[in-house]
C-alpha atoms as one frame of an Amber mdcrd trajectory, in Angstrom:
protein
 103.148  69.044 144.085 100.411  66.644 143.027 100.957  64.183 140.188  98.236
  65.974 138.159 100.576  68.959 137.961 103.505  66.897 136.644 104.308  65.526
 133.194 103.482  61.810 133.054 106.549  61.178 130.851 109.394  63.149 132.478
 107.930  64.443 135.765 108.562  68.121 134.934 106.173  70.665 136.453 103.188
  71.410 134.246 103.047  74.980 132.921  99.521  76.364 132.968  98.341  77.300
 129.466 100.401  74.660 127.669  98.888  71.475 126.208 102.183  69.554 126.188
 105.258  69.316 128.378 107.749  72.082 127.651 110.655  69.704 128.285 109.766
  66.424 126.555 106.848  67.525 124.285 104.518  64.853 125.680 100.887  65.937
 125.364  99.049  66.354 128.653  96.114  63.931 129.155  92.847  65.109 127.564
  94.522  68.233 126.187  93.135  69.744 122.954  95.287  70.376 119.880  97.322
  73.467 120.601  98.907  76.464 118.929 102.662  76.149 118.420 104.550  79.208
 119.566 106.588  80.589 116.641 109.393  81.576 119.044 109.854  78.781 121.619
 107.778  76.081 119.807 105.808  75.072 122.918 102.234  73.863 122.315  99.772
  76.308 123.895  96.057  75.984 124.601  94.071  76.965 121.480  92.330  79.819
 123.320  95.538  81.627 124.272  96.509  84.884 122.604 100.122  84.716 123.806
 102.567  81.968 124.725 102.253  80.702 128.296 106.013  80.163 128.438 107.707
  83.055 126.583 104.875  85.587 126.115 105.091  85.788 122.304 101.843  87.158
 120.855  99.668  84.799 118.813  97.796  87.715 117.228  98.626  88.988 113.760
  96.962  91.932 112.139  95.373  91.584 108.711  97.055  94.014 106.299  93.789
  94.440 104.371  91.272  95.249 107.119  93.342  95.575 110.320  91.533  92.775
 112.188  93.550  90.929 114.845  93.651  87.163 114.217  95.222  84.144 115.864
  98.389  83.046 114.044  96.872  79.569 113.643  94.168  80.855 111.274  94.865
  80.561 107.526  92.774  83.638 106.679  91.330  86.758 108.280  88.115  86.139
 110.161  86.686  89.521 109.082  87.587  89.865 105.376  88.546  86.226 104.606
  91.859  87.214 102.955  94.447  84.436 103.115  97.538  85.364 105.119  99.822
  83.435 102.794 100.924  85.770  99.999  99.013  88.727 101.478 101.897  91.200
 101.077 102.235  90.439  97.366  98.458  90.621  96.767  98.159  93.934  98.595
 101.050  95.444  96.616  99.537  94.246  93.320  96.168  95.788  94.238  97.794
  99.080  95.238  99.787  99.134  91.976  96.598  98.477  89.989  94.743 101.255
  91.858  97.602 103.716  91.131  97.554 102.730  87.461  93.771 103.286  87.299
  94.213 106.659  88.987  96.855 107.680  86.425  94.593 106.574  83.557  91.789
 108.677  85.044  94.058 111.716  85.356  95.284 111.282  81.787  91.694 111.048
  80.514  90.758 114.225  82.413  93.815 116.001  81.016  93.018 114.939  77.458
  89.431 116.149  77.855  90.687 119.512  79.111  93.144 119.777  76.184  90.406
 118.961  73.689  88.155 121.622  75.195  90.988 124.176  75.115  91.871 123.348
  71.492  88.265 123.991  70.472  88.610 127.734  71.043  90.991 130.125  69.254
  92.394 131.465  72.550  92.958 127.951  73.880  94.597 126.868  70.631  96.964
 129.846  70.849  97.899 128.981  74.438  98.502 125.340  73.509 100.720 126.373
  70.579 102.708 128.621  72.924 103.051 125.813  75.492 104.207 123.313  72.862
 106.750 125.841  71.593 108.167 126.334  75.099 108.419 122.570  75.617 110.303
 122.217  72.324 112.708 124.985  73.362 113.392 123.253  76.699 114.030 119.950
  74.940 116.531 121.635  72.608 118.387 123.118  75.629 118.681 119.720  77.304
């Protein structure tokens, strides 16, 4: 094995795709800044999509748009959403959308009730419905 394929610090064999020795963490000469594997913590070449040593994927999917992104990126390259706090932001947005939907349904229901109350037949039906609701409440 040639010396170019060995770590200059400890002499361990160089693993293709890594930018630093897997054994002593010494950076290989002229190697770019790498991506640290979240599982084995080896420094991988910045262009890799999985760890050269353990195979762990470096791709995470954006929960907002579904785009696959390298784990080293702070935000999605498609929609620019930050990954930090994304779960909480998405839940808050979904809660707000549900609340808006409920407000819309309530407004539609109130409009329908107002239209029904404007006619004698509708008023009679509403009185009957209110009476039945009161009876059910008394039973409970």
